[in-house]
C-alpha positions, 0 to 999 in steps of 0.5 A: 876279434877279427883282423880288421877290428884288431887293426882298428883297435891297435890304430886307435890305441896308437893314435890316442897315445900320440895325442895324449903325449903330444898335448903334454909336450905342447903344454911344456914346449919352450916356445919363447923363440920358436913355436912347435911347428917352427921347431919341426921345420928346424928339426927336419932341416938339422937332420939333413946334409948341410942342414938344408933341403928343397922346400918341396922335399921339406913339405914331405916331412911336415903336416902342413899345406904348401902355402902354410909352409911358405908363410912359416918359412918367410917368418923364419927368414925374417927372424934370421933362423933360415935362409932361402936360396935358388937350387943351383941344380934346378933354378925352379926350386928353392932350398931352405937352410938353417943359419948359424943362429937357426942352429943355435936356436934349434940346439937350445930349444931342442935340449929343453924339448928332449928333456920333456920327451925323455920324461914322457917316454920314461914310462917305458923301459929301454926294451919297450922303447926299442920295440916301440921304435921298431914297430913305428918304423915298420908302420911308417915303411908300410905306409910309404907309397910304393 
């Protein structure tokens, strides 16, 4: 097998595994407070200093278009999960931050979601999970624009 065919086969295997696991996680996701896409926003904000991020920087972490992110954020603001405020360093920018309620929602939903993830990932032993993480981090680093 040549390098190109091997690369395509490896990609297809990774992609198909991701789709299969994601479908299972979506089916089990506790979406009574937030849906999976909203949770992704909370997850990304929670990991930031001050649990806040400029919207344009948040967009880089999500697989949504900018208008979709804006509508999603508006829904989260309306439910008191996040707040939006002007960036004091650049009045043209907007910062979005988790509220205390948003942190509580993230922790509650995240705990349930983490249990489902642990079950799905239990087919790999600890060494395989570490190897998988190292390989996917290497792929992400290689895919980043220079």
